[in-house]
C-alpha positions in Angstrom: -5.6 -11.2 26.2 -1.9 -12.4 27.0 0.2 -14.7 26.1 -0.2 -17.4 27.3 -4.2 -17.4 26.7 -2.9 -17.4 22.5 -0.9 -20.3 23.8 -3.8 -21.8 25.2 -6.1 -21.4 22.3 -3.4 -22.7 19.5 -4.0 -25.6 21.8 -7.4 -25.7 22.7 -9.4 -24.6 19.1 -8.1 -25.3 15.7 -6.2 -22.8 14.1 -5.3 -21.1 11.1 -1.8 -19.4 11.5 -1.0 -16.6 9.1 2.9 -15.7 10.3 4.8 -12.6 8.6 8.3 -11.7 8.8 8.1 -10.3 12.1 8.5 -14.1 13.5 12.1 -14.1 11.1 13.5 -11.3 13.3 14.1 -13.5 16.9 17.3 -15.4 17.2 18.6 -18.0 16.4 16.9 -16.8 12.6 18.0 -13.3 12.8 16.7 -12.2 10.1 16.1 -8.5 8.8 12.7 -6.9 8.8 11.1 -6.3 5.5 11.2 -2.2 6.3 14.9 -2.1 7.6 15.7 -4.4 4.8 14.3 -1.4 1.9 15.4 1.4 4.3 19.3 0.2 3.3 18.4 -0.3 -0.3 16.5 3.1 -0.3 19.6 4.6 2.0 22.3 4.1 0.0 20.2 4.6 -3.2 19.6 8.7 -1.8 23.1 9.5 -0.4 24.4 12.7 -1.6 21.0 13.4 -2.8 18.6 13.8 0.3 18.8 14.7 3.7 19.2 11.7 6.2 16.1 12.8 8.3 14.1 13.3 5.1 14.2 9.1 5.1 13.7 8.5 8.5 10.6 10.7 8.6 9.3 8.8 5.1 9.7 5.8 6.6 8.9 6.1 10.1 6.2 8.8 9.9 5.1 9.0 6.0 4.5 4.6 6.2 6.5 4.5 2.5 6.4 0.4 2.3 9.2 -1.6 1.0 7.0 -2.6 -1.8 6.6 0.7 -3.5 10.4 1.2 -3.5 11.3 -1.9 -4.8 8.0 -1.3 -7.7 10.4 1.9 -8.9 13.6 0.2 -8.5 12.3 -2.3 -10.8 10.6 0.4 -13.5 14.0 2.2 -13.5 17.2 -1.1 -14.1 15.2 -3.8 -14.4 13.5 -7.1 -12.6 17.1 -8.2 -11.6 16.3 -6.3 -8.9 14.6 -9.0 -7.4 17.5 -11.4 -6.9 18.7 -9.7 -4.2 16.0 -11.2 -2.2 18.2 -14.4 -2.7 20.3 -13.1 0.7 17.2 -14.7 2.9 19.1 -17.9 2.4 23.0 -17.2 3.0 21.6 -18.5 6.8 22.0 -21.9 5.2 25.3 -21.5 4.7 25.7 -22.0 8.6 23.2 -24.1 9.9 25.1 -25.2 12.7 24.7 -21.7 13.6 21.3 -20.4 12.6 17.4 -22.2 12.8 13.9 -21.8 12.7 13.3 -20.1 16.1 10.2 -20.8 18.4 7.9 -19.3 16.5 8.8 -21.1 13.4 8.1 -24.3 15.3 5.1 -23.5 16.9 3.6 -22.1 13.6 4.2 -25.7 11.9 3.6 -27.7 15.2 0.1 -25.8 15.4 -0.7 -26.7 11.4 0.0 -30.5 11.7 -2.3 -30.9 15.1 -5.3 -29.5 13.3 -4.5 -30.2 9.6 -4.2 -26.7 8.8 -1.9 -25.1 6.3 0.7 -21.8 7.3 0.2 -19.2 5.7 2.6 -16.4 4.9 4.4 -13.6 2.8 7.7 -14.4 3.9 10.0 -14.9 1.2 12.8 -16.7 3.5 12.9 -20.8 4.1 12.7 -21.1 8.1 8.8 -22.8 8.2 10.5 -25.4 6.0 13.4 -25.9 8.0 10.9 -26.1 10.7 8.4 -28.8 8.7 12.3 -30.7 8.7 13.7 -30.2 12.6 9.7 -31.7 13.5 10.1 -34.8 11.8 8.1 -33.3 8.9 7.7 -33.0 4.9 7.0 -29.7 4.1 4.5 -29.4 1.3 5.3 -25.9 0.3 2.5 -24.2 -2.4 3.6 -21.0 -3.9 1.3 -18.7 -5.4 2.6 -16.6 -8.9 1.4 -13.9 -10.2 -0.9 -14.4 -13.2 -1.3 -18.4 -12.4 -3.6 -20.6 -10.5 -3.0 -21.0 -6.8 -4.0 -24.7 -6.1 -2.9 -25.5 -3.3 -1.1 -28.9 -3.0 -2.1 -32.5 -1.0 -1.5 -33.1 2.3 -1.4 -36.7 3.8 0.2 -38.2 7.1 3.9 -36.9 8.0 3.1 -34.0 6.4 2.6 -29.8 6.8 1.0 -27.8 4.1 3.3 -24.2 4.3 0.9 -21.6 1.3 4.3 -19.2 0.1 1.9 -16.4 -1.0 4.2 -14.0 -1.7 6.8 -16.2 -3.5 10.2 -17.7 -2.5 13.3 -16.4 -2.3 15.3 -19.4 -3.5 13.1 -18.2 -6.8 13.4 -15.1 -7.2 11.4 -15.1 -10.2 8.8 -15.9 -8.0 8.7 -12.9 -5.6 5.8 -10.3 -4.8 8.0 -7.4 -4.2 6.6 -4.8 -5.7 2.7 -3.1 -6.1 2.5 -4.3 -9.8 2.7 -8.2 -8.5 1.2 -7.8 -5.6 -2.0 -6.5 -6.9 -2.2 -8.5 -10.1 -4.3 -11.0 -9.6 -3.6 -14.8 -8.4 -6.7 -16.8 -10.1 -8.1 -18.9 -7.0 -6.1 -18.0 -4.6 -8.8 -16.3 -2.6 -11.3 -18.7 -2.9 -8.5 -20.7 -1.1 -7.9 -18.5 1.7 -11.5 -18.2 2.8 -11.7 -22.1 2.5 -8.6 -22.9 4.4 -10.5 -20.5 7.6 -14.2 -21.8 7.9 -16.0 -20.1 10.2 -15.4 -22.5 13.1 -11.8 -22.1 12.5 -9.8 -18.8 14.6 -7.7 -16.9 12.5 -4.5 -15.9 14.8 -1.6 -13.0 12.8 1.5 -12.6 14.3 4.8 -10.9 13.0 2.4 -9.4 10.1 1.6 -5.5 9.8 -1.4 -6.0 7.3 -0.4 -3.6 5.0 -0.5 -5.4 1.8 -3.2 -4.9 -0.9 -4.4 -8.7 -2.1 -4.0 -10.6 1.5 -5.2 -8.5 4.3 -8.3 -7.2 2.3 -9.0 -10.9 2.1 -8.6 -11.2 5.9 -11.0 -8.1 6.3 -13.6 -9.7 4.4 -14.8 -12.0 7.0 -12.3 -14.7 6.6 -13.1 -16.0 9.9 -16.5 -15.5 12.1 -14.1 -17.2 15.3 -12.5 -13.5 16.4 -9.2 -13.8 15.4 -6.4 -12.7 16.9 -3.5 -10.7 16.7 -0.4 -10.5 18.1 2.5 -8.3 17.3 4.8 -5.6 18.9 2.6 -2.8 18.1 0.0 -2.0 16.5 0.3 1.4 14.8 -1.4 0.9 11.7 -4.4 1.8 12.9 -6.9 0.4 10.3 -5.6 -3.4 10.7 -7.5 -4.6 14.0 -11.0 -2.4 12.8 -11.3 -3.5 9.4 -11.3 -7.7 10.0 -15.1 -8.3 10.5 -15.2 -9.1 13.3 -12.5 -6.8 15.0 -9.2 -9.0 16.4 -8.3 -9.2 19.4 -4.6 -7.5 19.8 -2.4 -9.2 21.4 1.2 -7.0 22.5 3.4 -9.2 23.1 6.1 -11.1 21.0 4.7 -14.6 18.9 8.2 -16.3 19.9 7.1 -16.0 23.5 3.4 -17.1 22.6 5.6 -20.4 20.4 7.6 -20.5 24.1 4.4 -20.7 25.8 2.8 -23.3 23.8 5.7 -25.2 23.7 6.3 -25.8 27.0 2.1 -26.6 27.4 2.3 -29.9 24.3 6.1 -31.1 25.0 7.2 -34.1 23.2 9.7 -33.3 20.1 8.3 -29.4 19.4 9.5 -28.6 23.5 13.0 -30.4 22.2 13.2 -28.8 18.9 12.8 -25.6 20.4 15.8 -26.5 23.3 17.9 -27.3 20.2 16.8 -23.9 18.5 17.9 -22.1 21.9 20.8 -23.6 22.7 22.1 -22.1 19.2 20.8 -19.1 20.4 22.4 -18.7 24.1 25.5 -19.9 22.0 28.6 -18.1 22.6 29.3 -15.8 19.8 26.3 -16.2 18.5 25.4 -13.0 18.4 28.3 -12.1 16.8 27.6 -14.5 13.8 23.9 -12.8 13.8 25.0 -9.5 13.4 27.2 -10.6 10.7 24.5 -12.1 8.8 22.8 -8.5 8.8 25.2 -7.0 8.0 25.5 -9.1 4.6 22.3 -9.0 3.7 22.6 -5.0 4.3 25.2 -5.9 1.6 23.1 -7.0 -0.6 20.9 -4.4 -0.9 23.3 -1.9 -0.6 25.3 -4.1 -4.0 21.4 -3.6 -5.5 21.2 -0.2 -5.0 24.7 0.7 -6.4 23.4 -1.0 -10.1 21.1 2.2 -10.2 24.4 4.4 -10.4 22.7 6.9 -12.7 22.1 10.0 -10.4 18.5 11.6 -12.5 17.3 7.9 -12.8 18.1 7.9 -8.7 17.1 11.6 -8.4 13.3 10.5 -10.1 12.9 7.5 -8.2 13.3 9.5 -5.1 11.5 12.1 -6.3 8.7 9.6 -6.6 9.4 8.6 -4.0 9.0 11.9 -1.3 5.4 13.0 -3.6 3.8 9.6 -2.3 5.3 10.1 0.8 3.1 13.4 1.6 6.3 15.7 1.0 5.8 17.1 -2.7 8.0 20.6 -1.8 11.4 18.0 -1.1 10.3 16.4 -4.1 10.8 19.5 -6.4 14.2 20.6 -5.1 15.0 16.4 -5.6 13.8 16.7 -9.1 15.0 20.3 -10.2 17.9 19.6 -9.8 18.4 16.0 -12.4 19.9 16.8 -15.1 18.2 14.3 -17.5 17.6 13.6 -21.2 14.8 11.6 -23.6 12.5 10.1 -22.2 13.7 10.2 -18.9 13.1 14.2 -19.2 9.0 13.6 -19.8 9.3 11.2 -16.8 11.2 14.3 -14.9 8.2 16.3 -15.9 5.2 14.5 -15.1 6.9 13.4 -11.8 7.2 17.7 -11.0 3.6 18.7 -12.3 2.1 16.0 -10.4 4.2 17.3 -7.1 2.9 21.2 -7.9 -0.7 19.2 -8.4 -0.4 17.8 -5.1 0.7 21.1 -3.6 -2.7 23.2 -5.2 -0.4 24.9 -8.1 -2.3 24.0 -10.4 -1.1 26.5 -13.1 2.8 25.2 -12.7 1.8 21.7 -12.7 -0.3 22.6 -16.2 2.8 25.1 -17.4 5.8 22.7 -16.5 3.9 19.4 -18.8 3.5 22.0 -21.9 6.7 23.4 -21.8 8.2 19.7 -21.9 5.2 18.4 -24.6 6.6 21.6 -26.4 9.4 19.4 -27.6 9.5 16.5 -30.3 8.5 13.6 -27.8 7.8 10.2 -28.0 4.1 9.6 -28.6 3.8 7.4 -25.1 5.6 10.5 -22.7 3.4 13.0 -24.8 0.3 11.1 -23.8 1.7 11.5 -20.1 2.0 14.8 -19.9 -1.2 15.5 -21.8 -2.7 13.7 -18.5 -1.0 16.4 -16.2 -2.1 18.4 -18.4 -5.5 17.7 -18.2 -5.4 16.9 -14.6 -4.8 20.8 -14.2 -6.9 22.6 -16.1 -9.7 20.3 -14.9 -9.3 20.7 -10.7 -9.2 24.9 -12.2 -12.4 24.3 -13.8 -14.3 22.0 -11.4 -13.3 22.3 -7.7 -14.2 19.9 -5.2 -18.2 19.5 -4.2 -18.6 21.4 -1.5 -16.4 24.6 -2.4 -17.3 27.5 -4.4 -15.2 28.1 -8.1 -15.2 31.4 -9.6 -18.8 32.3 -9.7 -20.9 29.6 -11.5 -18.7 27.2 -13.3 -19.8 27.7 -16.3 -21.0 24.4 -18.9 -18.9 25.9 -21.6 -15.5 25.0 -19.1 -16.9 21.7 -18.9 -17.9 20.7 -21.9 -13.6 21.8 -23.2 -12.3 19.9 -20.7 -14.3 16.9 -21.1 -14.1 16.8 -24.8 -10.2 17.7 -24.1 -9.9 14.8 -21.8 -12.0 12.4 -23.9 -9.7 12.6 -26.7 -6.5 12.4 -25.2 -8.3 9.5 -23.2 -9.0 7.3 -26.7 -5.7 8.8 -28.4 -3.4 7.0 -25.8 -5.9 3.6 -25.5 -4.8 1.8 -27.8 -0.4 2.7 -26.3 -2.1 1.8 -22.8 -3.9 -1.5 -23.5 -0.6 -3.0 -25.1 1.7 -1.2 -24.3 4.8 -3.8 -25.2 6.3 -1.1 -27.5 6.4 1.5 -25.0 10.0 1.1 -23.2 10.3 2.1 -19.5 10.4 4.9 -17.8 7.5 5.2 -19.8 5.5 2.2 -20.0 4.6 1.6 -16.5 3.4 5.9 -15.7 1.7 5.5 -19.2 -0.6 2.9 -18.5 -1.5 3.9 -14.6 -1.6 7.5 -15.9 -4.5 6.4 -18.5 -6.1 4.5 -15.6 -5.9 7.4 -13.1 -7.9 9.7 -16.5 -10.7 7.3 -16.7 -10.7 7.9 -13.2 -10.5 11.8 -13.6 -13.2 11.4 -16.5 -15.8 9.6 -14.5 -15.2 11.4 -11.7 -16.3 14.2 -13.0 -19.2 13.2 -14.5 -20.3 11.0 -11.1 -19.7 14.7 -10.0 -22.1 16.4 -11.7 -24.3 13.8 -12.2 -24.9 13.4 -8.1 -28.1 15.7 -6.8 -27.6 18.3 -3.7 -28.8 15.4 -1.9 -26.4 12.7 -2.9 -28.1 10.0 -3.9 -28.1 9.2 -7.3 -31.7 7.6 -9.3 -30.7 3.7 -9.9 -31.0 3.3 -13.0 -27.9 6.0 -13.4 -26.6 4.3 -10.5 -26.3 1.1 -12.1 -24.8 3.2 -15.3 -22.4 4.5 -12.8 -21.6 1.0 -11.2 -20.7 -0.5 -14.2 -18.4 1.2 -15.6 -16.3 2.1 -12.0 -16.0 -1.7 -11.5 -14.8 -1.4 -15.7 -12.0 0.8 -14.5 -11.0 -0.9 -11.0 -11.2 -4.3 -13.2 -8.9 -2.6 -15.7 -6.4 -1.2 -12.4 -6.5 -4.6 -11.2 -5.4 -5.4 -14.5 -2.6 -3.4 -14.5 -1.2 -3.6 -11.2 -2.6 0.0 -10.2 -3.2 -0.2 -6.2 -3.5 3.8 -6.2 -6.2 3.9 -9.0 -7.8 0.5 -7.0 -8.1 2.8 -4.3 -9.0 5.8 -6.4 -12.3 4.1 -7.9 -12.7 2.1 -4.7 -13.8 5.6 -3.3 -16.4 6.2 -6.0 -17.8 2.3 -5.7 -18.1 2.6 -1.9 -20.6 6.3 -2.5 -22.8 4.4 -4.1 -23.6 1.9 -1.8 -20.9 -0.6 -3.3 -19.1 -3.3 -1.5 -15.7 -2.6 -1.6 -13.9 -6.1 -0.8 -11.0 -4.9 -1.6 -10.2 -2.4 1.4 -9.8 1.4 -0.1 -8.2 2.7 2.9 -5.8 -0.7 3.0 -5.0 0.0 -0.7 -3.6 3.5 0.3 -2.2 2.4 3.5 -0.4 -0.4 1.6 0.5 2.1 -1.5 2.0 4.3 1.6 0.1 7.3 -0.4 -0.6 10.1 2.1 -3.1 11.9 -0.3 -5.4 9.0 -0.8 -5.5 7.8 3.3 -6.2 11.1 3.8 -8.9 11.1 1.8 -10.5 7.3 3.1 -10.2 9.0 6.4 -12.5 11.9 5.5 -14.9 10.1 3.2 -14.8 7.3 5.9 -16.0 10.3 8.3 -18.5 11.6 6.3 -20.1 7.5 5.7 -20.1 7.5 9.7 -21.4 10.6 9.9 -24.1 8.9 8.0 -24.1 6.1 9.7 -25.3 8.1 13.2 -22.0 6.5 14.6 -20.6 9.8 15.6 -17.9 8.4 17.5 -16.1 6.5 14.4 -16.5 9.4 12.8 -15.3 11.8 15.3 -12.1 9.0 15.1 -11.5 8.8 11.5 -12.1 13.1 10.6 -9.0 13.5 13.4 -6.5 10.9 11.6 -7.4 12.3 8.4 -7.5 16.2 9.6 -3.8 15.2 10.5 -2.3 13.1 7.8 -4.3 16.2 5.3 -1.8 18.9 8.0 1.3 16.5 7.4 0.8 16.1 3.5 0.5 19.9 3.2 -2.4 19.4 1.1 -4.6 23.1 1.2 -7.7 22.1 -0.9 -7.5 18.6 0.9 -7.5 21.0 4.3 -10.6 22.9 3.2 -12.5 20.0 2.9 -12.6 19.1 6.1 -13.8 22.3 7.7 -17.7 21.0 6.6 -16.7 17.7 8.5 -16.3 19.7 11.1 -19.7 21.9 11.2 -21.4 18.4 11.4 -18.9 17.0 14.0 -19.5 20.0 15.8 -15.2 20.8 16.1 -13.8 24.3 15.4 -11.9 24.5 13.1 -10.9 27.7 12.1 -7.9 27.5 9.0 -5.5 30.3 8.7 -6.2 32.4 4.7 -2.1 30.9 4.5 -3.6 27.5 4.0 -4.7 28.5 0.4 -2.4 31.4 -0.6 0.0 28.5 -2.8 -3.2 27.3 -4.7 -2.8 28.8 -8.4 -6.4 28.8 -9.8 -8.5 31.4 -11.0 -11.0 30.6 -7.9 -8.8 30.8 -5.0 -9.7 34.3 -4.2 -13.0 33.0 -4.0 -11.7 30.3 -1.4 -10.5 33.2 1.1 -14.1 34.3 1.1 -15.5 30.8 1.8 -12.7 30.0 4.3 -13.7 33.7 5.8 -17.7 32.6 6.4 -16.8 28.4 7.0 -15.2 29.2 9.8 -17.8 31.0 10.9 -21.1 29.3 9.3 -21.7 25.4 8.6 -22.1 24.5 5.1 -22.6 21.6 2.9 -20.6 18.1 2.9 -18.0 18.6 0.7 -17.0 15.7 -1.9 
């Protein structure tokens, strides 16, 4: 499908447009992309600490998203960081230079033509400008976390604009962190589904598909007519596949689609597009656009400069690197942080997490234990106890399909289970009512408490599952109830990683996951979660008899596992390779870094598995 064909669809069929920040990049709008703004923010934070080449890899290869960055920034210096979004309205100071572009104008025209709303996660107000330039009154409904979404009514001469992630005109409404995006907006899902009935075509443009709240709703089948997705590249491979039915991918600029559409309808739209083009082609416009982007970059630079304390910057960067699968680099950054008080506990937690993800479980436990010997606040003690338990639990209970030291002793399981249960219950009052716990402890406490609950239930789930993988129905019902409860808690506190992790176990019970496991981890930029999600998708495809999909998922997951440098995750791909008939030989040095009593057994197992098939791993 080409741009002209999409334009023809816009004019011939009822359509709902869902437009992302990509449509605000072409002239005469000239806004930077969301990733570019986040990049400027992080580069200012990392100056003198991290090699710029590492940041290139973090953004371009690992896929860390802006929302995760701003969420960490909020934790370290408050929600004042969101005032930076006001800079997206700087163009209003030069309305004779900047305006809505062809894409904005076409989106509004299509919405008015078919009496549908324009759906957008964009913060800027160019869609409103487009409506005014077409002689329409914009009826803007802004979604806000924790509130009820109720769209404004739209009458003659009006057009509906649903700003699903807030507006830069009111920074307090902006959804730009993981926490805000994962906290539910009541009624939004229902209204989104109602906005795209089966007979209406969904057209997506300038949108990455990497968010946790909106894309899964679209992927769950918001439209049964073939959706159309217009973008300049489709590097994020989960997007089309998760839409039901799969979207028609059109590699093009929506600006080109808009021009084709405007030529076909002529009239007011054609005149508005021509006027917009005159602005973009005016002498000096390119220089003005460059200056606007520089001013916006300066605003993000100034926001980052608020975090002048190097220790806090190292903590933020360390967590970014861990989630991007760069734990070795994170350890170096965190070891250089000179912290006191709660910040030192946060440093210990992050170091323990980095070592855990590198397979160095004894080191992880020792780092947390060392800090626990100091007099620290209860909330800090809770998070470090969780880190110790996580390391000890992995040392006692290796992933299913991989051997432990001889047989796992029941007494060891009981001990670690009791220890984990006690720490979970002890932290519950603070985790459920954390208002008196100060940052940077509050958010990690709540999220780690939820993750600790997932870890506990996952261990029970593992040992309650027979070798054939089919849990008895009554027992499965109990686990389904428990997983839903944990998932609800993760959603309540805005913990995206917990939503994805609990979702994986729900999927193994055969429960449809409405929030998209892979989308959750892709959104978070969590490489370990993405790798596991691909691996599990490969296992599910094998069970369903879809060999082609299984191989595709396997190869993508293995690629991420190698990039992540996670030895345990790498090992769990061997049984899948055997089932798919793919040769996967791992050098013993892959597991050499695993610090656990059963590391030597891993080496023996690896030697056998390089030539012998084995059961499917977890």
